[in-house]
C-alpha positions in Angstrom: -62.9 18.6 113.6 -65.8 20.3 115.5 -69.1 20.2 113.7 -71.9 22.8 113.8 -75.0 21.6 115.6 -78.2 23.1 117.1 -78.0 26.9 116.4 -74.3 27.5 116.3 -73.3 25.3 119.3 -70.0 23.7 118.4 -69.8 20.0 119.3 -66.3 18.6 119.5 -65.2 15.4 117.8 -66.2 12.2 119.7 -63.2 9.8 120.2 -63.5 6.2 121.5 -62.2 5.5 125.0 -59.4 3.1 123.9 -58.3 5.4 121.1 -58.2 8.4 123.4 -56.2 6.6 126.1 -53.7 5.4 123.5 -53.3 8.4 121.3 -54.7 11.6 122.8 -53.7 11.7 126.5 -50.2 12.8 127.1 -49.1 12.9 130.7 -45.8 13.8 132.3 -45.0 12.8 135.9 -45.9 15.5 138.3 -48.4 17.3 136.1 -51.3 18.7 138.1 -52.5 21.8 139.9 -49.0 22.8 141.0 -47.9 23.4 137.4 -48.5 27.1 136.7 -47.5 29.9 134.4 -43.9 30.4 135.4 -44.5 32.7 138.3 -41.6 31.3 140.4 -39.1 31.8 137.6 -40.3 35.4 137.1 -40.0 36.0 140.8 -36.3 34.9 140.8 -35.6 37.0 137.7 -37.0 40.0 139.5 -35.1 39.2 142.7 -31.9 39.2 140.7 -32.3 43.0 140.2 -33.9 43.9 143.6 -32.5 41.7 146.4 -29.2 42.8 147.9 -27.2 42.0 151.0 -28.7 45.1 152.6 -32.2 44.0 151.5 -32.1 40.2 151.2 -34.8 37.9 149.9 -36.2 35.3 152.3 -37.8 32.5 150.2 -40.0 30.3 152.3 -40.3 26.8 150.7 -43.3 24.7 151.8 -43.1 21.6 149.6 -40.6 18.7 149.3 -39.6 19.3 145.7 -39.3 22.6 143.8 -36.8 22.4 140.9 -37.2 26.0 139.9 -36.4 27.3 143.4 -33.5 25.0 143.7 -32.0 25.9 140.4 -32.6 29.7 140.6 -31.5 29.9 144.3 -28.2 28.3 143.4 -27.8 30.5 140.3 -28.1 33.6 142.4 -25.8 32.3 145.2 -28.5 32.2 147.9 -27.9 30.4 151.1 -30.0 27.3 151.6 -31.0 26.5 155.2 -33.3 24.0 156.8 -34.2 26.1 159.9 -34.5 29.7 161.0 -32.7 31.6 162.3 -30.0 30.5 159.9 -27.3 28.7 161.9 -23.8 30.3 161.9 -21.2 28.4 159.9 -17.5 29.0 160.6 -16.8 28.6 156.9 -19.0 31.6 156.2 -17.6 33.9 158.9 -15.9 37.0 157.4 -17.5 36.4 154.0 -20.1 38.8 152.4 -23.6 38.2 153.4 -25.8 36.6 150.6 -28.5 38.6 148.9 -31.0 35.8 149.7 -31.9 32.8 151.8 -33.9 29.8 150.7 -35.5 28.5 153.9 -36.3 24.9 153.1 -37.2 22.5 155.9 -36.2 18.9 155.5 -39.1 16.9 154.2 -39.8 13.1 154.1 -42.3 12.2 156.8 -45.9 12.9 155.9 -46.9 12.8 159.6 -44.5 15.6 160.7 -43.6 17.5 157.5 -46.5 20.0 157.7 -45.9 20.9 161.4 -42.1 21.2 160.8 -42.7 23.5 157.8 -45.2 25.5 159.8 -42.7 25.9 162.8 -39.8 27.0 160.6 -41.9 29.4 158.4 -43.5 30.9 161.5 -40.0 31.5 163.0 -39.1 33.2 159.7 -42.2 35.4 159.8 -41.6 36.4 163.4 -37.9 37.2 162.9 -38.4 39.2 159.7 -41.3 41.1 161.4 -39.0 42.0 164.3 -36.3 43.1 161.8 -38.8 45.2 159.9 -39.9 47.0 163.0 -36.2 48.0 163.4 -36.3 49.3 159.7 -34.1 46.4 158.5 -35.1 45.9 154.9 -36.0 42.6 153.3 -38.2 40.8 150.8 -40.3 38.0 152.1 -41.2 35.6 149.3 -44.2 33.5 150.1 -44.7 31.0 147.3 -47.7 28.6 147.6 -49.6 31.1 149.7 -52.7 29.0 150.0 -50.6 26.1 151.4 -49.0 28.3 154.0 -52.3 29.9 154.9 -54.5 26.9 155.2 -52.4 23.7 155.5 -49.7 25.3 157.7 -52.1 27.6 159.6 -50.0 30.7 159.1 -52.8 33.1 158.0 -52.5 35.3 161.1 -48.8 35.8 160.8 -49.0 36.6 157.1 -51.9 39.0 157.4 -50.0 40.8 160.2 -47.1 41.2 157.9 -49.3 42.6 155.1 -51.1 45.0 157.5 -47.9 46.4 158.9 -45.8 46.4 155.8 -46.5 50.1 155.0 -44.7 51.1 158.2 -41.7 48.9 157.6 -39.1 48.2 155.0 -40.2 44.6 154.7 -41.8 43.8 151.3 -44.0 40.7 150.8 -44.3 38.8 147.6 -47.4 36.6 147.6 -48.3 34.0 145.0 -52.0 33.6 144.7 -53.5 30.8 142.5 -57.0 32.5 142.5 -58.3 35.8 143.9 -60.8 34.2 146.3 -60.9 31.1 148.4 -57.2 31.0 149.1 -57.2 32.2 152.7 -57.2 35.7 154.3 -53.5 36.3 153.5 -54.2 35.9 149.8 -57.2 38.3 149.9 -55.3 40.9 151.9 -52.3 40.7 149.7 -54.5 41.1 146.6 -56.2 44.1 148.1 -53.0 45.9 149.4 -50.4 45.2 146.7 -48.6 47.8 144.7 -47.3 45.5 142.0 -49.5 42.9 140.4 -48.6 40.2 137.9 -51.5 38.3 136.3 -51.1 35.2 134.1 -53.7 33.9 131.6 -56.7 32.5 133.5 -59.5 30.7 131.7 -61.8 31.1 134.7 -64.3 33.9 133.9 -65.1 34.5 137.6 -61.4 35.0 138.5 -61.0 37.4 135.6 -63.9 39.4 136.8 -62.3 39.7 140.2 -59.1 40.8 138.6 -61.1 43.4 136.8 -62.0 45.0 140.1 -58.5 46.3 140.6 -58.8 50.0 141.1 -57.3 52.5 138.6 -58.0 50.8 135.3 -60.7 51.0 132.8 -63.7 48.7 133.2 -63.1 45.2 131.7 -59.6 46.2 130.6 -57.8 43.7 132.8 -60.3 40.9 131.9 -59.9 41.5 128.1 -56.1 41.6 128.2 -55.5 38.7 130.6 -57.6 36.3 128.7 -55.4 37.0 125.6 -52.1 36.4 127.3 -49.8 33.7 125.8 -48.2 31.0 127.9 -45.6 32.5 130.4 -46.7 36.0 129.6 -47.8 38.2 132.5 -50.0 41.3 132.7 -48.2 43.8 135.0 -50.2 46.4 136.9 -48.7 49.1 139.1 -51.3 50.6 141.2 -49.8 54.0 141.8 -49.9 55.8 138.5 -52.0 53.2 136.8 -49.1 51.8 134.8 -49.8 48.7 132.8 -47.9 46.5 130.4 -47.4 42.9 129.2 -44.2 41.2 130.4 -43.2 38.7 127.7 -41.8 35.2 128.3 -38.3 36.2 127.2 
């Protein structure tokens, strides 16, 4: 148990190295910075009610493994493709168009994977942009925004999408791990978005940046977001100043 020490500074219990390693450190394979608050699951649940054959979702995958995207994409009947434009299959001719596409390049070679993903995703961004200019609706889902911006070098394409989105029927869903330091696309998306979902963030500086969102009382976002439970999201709608907590179930 914590003990009181030096003018109300709480000092936690001290545990020996061997005992800590044996009894207090629980690790699951794959744990690390990619494990977040359930944002990908929430995105697919929202797509279930928003994406249609006339306004399809385009999910750009930029990592070798993503169990949530694989599971949810199959559940919603989305078409999985390794390249873009999606190749025509005779078995699909005459059938209804899907309400979504999971664009997932083949991974397996560390020397070429990043360039391959960059090329495929760039082709998707160019094509959906051209479609948007012609008023062809769609939802561009850019998970792992910082990876696409920095590792794949797609910042310019994504910021162009965001800057021009108001004149097109092409929506952009961007997943930002933190409000700063994640590339220009993350900053532009943050500053131009209509719908915002914020999960619990223990980082005070991040919460202060969230609190700068216009249309809400001072410190309101900070105070609410730090009280969110696991897998809950604080939803903010800029126009009208609507705010609520979206529960985990």
